C-alpha positions in Angstrom: 13.2 -196.4 115.4 14.4 -196.7 119.1 18.3 -196.0 119.2 19.0 -199.8 120.0 17.4 -200.6 116.4 19.7 -197.9 115.3 22.8 -199.4 117.0 22.2 -203.1 116.1 21.7 -201.6 112.4 25.3 -200.0 112.5 26.9 -202.7 113.8 25.3 -205.4 111.2 26.4 -202.9 108.5 30.0 -202.6 109.9 30.4 -205.7 110.2 29.0 -206.6 106.5 31.4 -203.8 105.4 34.1 -205.9 107.1 33.1 -209.1 105.6 32.8 -207.4 102.0 36.3 -205.8 102.2 37.8 -208.8 103.1 36.0 -210.7 100.1 37.8 -207.8 98.2 40.8 -208.4 99.2 40.8 -212.3 99.0 39.7 -212.2 95.5 42.2 -209.6 94.1 45.0 -211.4 95.9 43.9 -214.9 95.7 42.7 -214.5 91.9 43.2 -211.3 90.3 47.2 -211.0 91.1 47.8 -214.8 90.1 45.8 -214.7 87.1 47.5 -211.5 85.7 51.0 -212.1 86.8 50.8 -215.9 85.1 49.3 -214.0 81.9 52.3 -211.7 81.6 54.9 -214.6 82.6 53.9 -216.9 79.7 53.5 -219.6 81.6 50.9 -222.7 81.3 48.5 -223.3 84.1 49.2 -226.2 86.6 47.4 -227.3 89.2 49.8 -225.7 91.9 49.0 -222.9 90.1 45.4 -223.2 89.3 44.8 -224.2 93.0 45.8 -220.6 95.3 43.4 -219.1 92.5 40.6 -221.2 93.2 40.5 -221.1 96.8 40.9 -217.5 96.4 38.0 -216.9 94.3 35.9 -219.3 96.4 37.3 -217.7 99.6 36.2 -214.2 98.1 32.4 -215.5 96.8 31.9 -216.8 100.2 32.6 -213.8 102.1 30.9 -211.6 99.6 27.7 -214.0 100.1 28.2 -214.1 103.8 28.2 -210.1 104.0 24.7 -209.8 101.9 23.7 -212.5 104.1 24.5 -210.8 107.3 22.2 -207.4 105.8 19.1 -209.5 106.1 18.8 -209.1 110.2 18.8 -205.5 109.9 15.7 -204.1 112.1 13.6 -201.9 109.8 11.0 -199.4 111.8 
């Protein structure tokens, strides 16, 4: 494997790791934390509280999908 391919693979892996970390942050701040805080507060889930949960979950899942999709561009041998 040439140095150019190795460099390209490292760039792709770092970029995928970046998006994966963003997905974890988006899922935790947009989905997990509000759900747990609402459960401890004993408040019912209304539309104004449910919308950010859905957005956080959708953003986390889409970033996770993008990170996995980006890894397809790794150059083997």
